[in-house]
C-alpha positions as CSV (number, residue, x, y, z in Angstrom):
1,X,208.0,67.9,30.2
2,X,207.4,65.4,32.9
3,X,208.6,61.9,33.2
4,X,206.7,59.1,35.0
5,X,207.6,55.5,35.7
6,X,205.3,52.5,35.6
7,X,206.5,49.2,37.1
8,X,205.0,46.4,35.2
9,X,207.1,43.5,36.5
10,X,205.0,40.4,36.9
11,X,202.3,41.7,34.5
12,X,201.8,39.6,31.4
13,X,201.2,41.0,27.9
14,X,198.7,42.2,26.7
15,X,197.6,43.4,30.2
16,X,200.9,45.2,30.5
17,X,200.1,47.3,27.4
18,X,196.6,48.0,28.7
19,X,198.1,49.4,31.9
20,X,200.6,51.5,29.9
21,X,197.9,52.8,27.5
22,X,195.7,53.9,30.4
23,X,198.6,55.9,31.9
24,X,199.6,57.4,28.6
25,X,196.0,58.7,28.0
26,X,196.3,60.7,31.2
27,X,199.6,62.3,30.3
28,X,200.3,65.6,28.5
29,X,201.8,65.8,25.0
30,X,205.6,65.8,25.3
31,X,205.7,63.9,28.6
32,X,207.5,60.6,28.8
33,X,206.6,57.3,30.4
34,X,209.2,54.8,31.4
35,X,208.0,51.2,31.7
36,X,209.9,48.6,33.7
37,X,209.1,45.1,32.4
38,X,210.3,41.6,33.0
39,X,208.6,39.8,30.1
40,X,210.3,39.4,26.8
41,X,207.1,39.3,24.8
42,X,205.9,42.6,26.3
43,X,209.3,44.2,25.5
44,X,208.8,43.5,21.8
45,X,205.0,44.0,21.6
46,X,204.7,47.3,23.6
47,X,206.9,49.4,21.4
48,X,205.0,48.3,18.3
49,X,201.7,49.0,20.0
50,X,202.8,52.4,21.2
51,X,204.0,53.4,17.7
52,X,200.8,52.1,16.2
53,X,198.9,54.3,18.7
54,X,200.8,57.4,17.6
55,X,203.4,57.6,20.4
56,X,207.1,57.9,20.0
57,X,209.3,55.2,21.5
58,X,212.4,57.0,22.8
59,X,214.3,53.9,23.8
60,X,214.2,50.2,24.7
61,X,217.0,49.1,27.0
62,X,217.6,45.5,28.1
63,X,219.0,45.6,31.6
64,X,219.7,42.0,32.6
65,X,216.4,40.2,33.2
66,X,214.5,43.6,32.8
67,X,213.6,46.0,30.0
68,X,213.2,49.7,30.3
69,X,211.0,51.2,27.6
70,X,210.6,55.0,27.3
71,X,207.6,56.3,25.4
72,X,206.9,59.9,24.6
73,X,203.2,61.0,24.5
């Protein structure tokens, strides 16, 4: 299992989900992608979109003005 990080600070939704989706498509089953976000809308929309796309959301952590979302492929 590999874990990658994608820094999406400053990227507005839905573009942030588009970037995450492209990265997820290149990863192997069982790998995890950690997203770093600074937009509240993306922090709520991305987990829903990931689940709807068949991925497992491992966790969503609010860390001050940032959110860390971990998605398993």
